C-alpha positions, 0 to 999 in steps of 0.5 A: 299722704296727699288726699289730691292722688288718685285712690289708687296711689293713695291705698298704695303708699298707705301700704308702703308707709305701714311697711316702712314703719314696720322695717324700721322697728315702729310699729309696736302691736297690730292694733296701730295696723287697724287704726291706720288702716281706719284712718287711712280707708275710706268706706265705700272704696275697700275693692279698691284697697284690696285690689292694690294690698292683692297685688303689693303681697304678689310682687313682694312674694315674687322677690322674696322667692325670687332673690338671690342676695341674702341681705335684700332676701331677709328685708322682703322676707320682713316686708312679706310679714309686714304685708301678712299683718295687713292682710289680717288687719284689713279681714278685721277692718271689713268684718267692722265697716262691712254693714258701713260698706253694704250702706255706701255701695247701695247709696252709689249703686241705687242712685246711679242707677237707670231711673228704671233699674233703681227697685231690682238694685234696692232688692238687691241689699234686702235679698236674704242670699247676699253675703251682707244683707242689711239688717232693718236698723241698715235699712234705715241709714240708707233711707236717711242717705238716699234723703239727701240726694233725693228732690222732693216726689223722685225715686230716691225720696219714694224709696226712702220714704218707703222704706221709713213706712215700711220699717215703721210698720213692721216695728208694730207687727213684730208681737202680733207676728204669731199671736193669731197661733194661740186664738181658740180653734186656730189651725196653723197655716195659711189655708182655709183660716176663719177669715176674721182671725188667721194671719192675715186678718191679724197683720191688717188689723195693726197696718196703718198704710190703705195698700198693705192694709188692703193686700192683708184684707184681701188675702184674709178674705180668700180674695185674690192677689193678682186680682187685688195687683192688677187693680191697684194704682201704686206709688213707688213708696207704697211699694217699698212698704210693702215690699219690706211689711211682706219680707219681714213677715216672712223672714220673722214667721221661719226663724220663729218655726225654726226656734221650734224645737220641742217640734222638730216635724211641726217648725220645719213644716210650718216652715216650708209651709211658710216659704211656699206661701209667700213665694206664690204669693209674690209670683201672684203679684208680679202677675198682676203688677205684670201689665200695669208697671212693669217694674213691680211686677219684676220687682215681685219676680225678684223676690219670689227668686230670692225667697226660694234661693233661701228656701232650697239651701235650707237643710229641711228642704223637701226633696223626697214630698211632704208640701201638701199640708200646706195646700189645698186643692187648688191653692196647690194647682196655683203654687205649682202653676205661678212658680213654674213660670218664673222659674223658666227664666232663671239661669241652671243653678243648684237651688233651681235643680231643687225646686224644679225636684219639688214640681216634679213630685207635685205634679205626681200627685197632680196625676201629671205624670207626663208634667212630673217627668219633664220637671225631675228630668230637667232637674237630675241634668242641673243637680249633675252638674252642679254638683248637687249628689243628695238632689241627683239621687231623690231626681232618678227616685222619684222618677222611678216613682213617676215611670212605675204610675205610668206602668214602665215597670222597666224604666222605673227598676232601671232608675232606682237601681243607679239611684241605690248604686249612686247612693251607696257611692256617696253615702246618702243614706236617705237617698238609699232608704228611698231607693230599696223602696223604689226598686222593691216596689217597681219590682213588685208591680212588674211581676205582677205585670208579667203575672208570675207566681212563684213567691220568690219573685216578691220575696226579694222584691218584698226583702228589698221594700223591709232594709228600705223600711229599716235605713228609715227607721235607723236615720228617722226619716217621717216622710221616707217611712210613710212612704215605704210603709204605704209601698210595702201595703200596695206590695202585699193587696198585690200578692193576694195578701190582703190582711198583711197590707193592712198592717203595713196601710194602716202604720203608713196612714198613722206615719203621713199624719206626722209627716203632714203629707195629704197625698200620702193620707189619701193614699193610704186610705185608697188602698185600706178600702182595696184590701177592706173590701176584699175581705169583705168587710164593708163598714171599713171600705166604706169609712177609708173610702170616703177619706182618702176619696176626700183628702186624694180630691182635696189636693186635686189629685186625680186617683181620687177617683180609684176609691170613689170608683170602689165606692160607687160598686159598694153602694150599688151591691149592698144599697144605698140605706146600707151605705148611708149607715155605715158613713153616719156610724163612722161620723165623728172619726171622720169629721174629726180628720176632715170636719162637718164640712168635708163628712158633708162633701162625701156625698157630693164627690160620688154624684161628681164621680157617677155623671 
């Protein structure tokens, strides 16, 4: 078979040769076919071979279907069998050569891309959402191949150097990936960690190159990633090195947390925290790089979206809440702002619908109800067109919750009923549990607004909530269970049964602690304070109200003002001295949950509220 022939003709000749050899009885095993493919097909040209094979298969299939002459038909049938053997061995060839194919393809696309497109092209080959993303060994091969095409100081040389340095840094970092977790008194997560320990500081000590070291130190000292990016004069090789370090750290942590089978809640909770932390970091870097070097800014946005797409497809993606354990107030606000802007530029995809869902319920927790409704309506439309039923049902449920906050109870009931019908149609049990909770809660609030006092009006609504609770217990869905306890507690408070309310709200607080949802923890405590106040138990009103106020303010939720208002009224009734005495009595319990700094911040918050 002549190498001077055009590629398509060469591959056509190869297929015909294998078919002819098979018909002559000279092929004794499929291994022979595979060896002929190995010898005859060049890596990086698989698409051409696949097209030729597909054309040949169609032509022979048509011949078999249309041939009337029995002898010719028999020969065509044997040829078809031979083609199908080639097809199965071609799949084996692809599996065996996928890494080589990806590297060859990467080199070809990067070297032929326009100068300002080279970084974006390279980042496509490190995207974890690709069918065959390049692993570290394959990236090393890519670096060597790029070296052969590059001149000194060229873009290709810089990308190659950046890959080599990034992989070398990751080699050193690997054994320190989670060592910071075993340091004394180390809190898990990325917020509020001690400056000389914690993840960023630990990793900074292992990195020699100036740019990644400076960024990791900046993060350890709680500095701004935006300012870091805006002030750095960095080369393309620095940028690529930094990108690989951060990508490998993020993926390494997610893999490690995902494997913590002994504690599924902690594992998935920390994976969620990791995804969001790194997505926000890349978004901030994009913002900082954009003015000085748009190519770097666009590259950072590209990585951020790759992370979010990967996150959106995880089984534990939080469709119903619970991200607040990862973020304190300002950090959460920044996260939402920085994730929102780049998402505007993304097409309508299933992943986008899921990320908008997360932004929507986060905005509700912050008290931004109109913005929450906008996000959920967008997500609902995209999820519907993408056929993502669980996401569609989740957004109907979230809209119901947000309309309750807006005191539009008719819309709240309407959306929860739609969620209930659809979840039962498609068998989405978590969606059904949430719809029952939302329907019961909306009905209670609506009946209260209409001043309906008949017990049966509330019995039916509370029955929905009880059904929802039963279902969440069967599913082992901690997040929805926490929401259900909270809703049952508030419902009993609304109908004048504070003793029953306390039972549910205390369970709601404990369950929200397990799920890590700071918003629900704070909300349960705020309503517990209301219940204790109704029962004239002022000591427990001070304890629960102070904790609830602090937790809600920490995630920047406007609802912190509710317990703050109640505590201010109580302070006026019992006097400053008695109030302070109750607070002091519960100091050990409060410190156990929010630390000494949190305890000291409570009087300041009350002063802020009064002002």
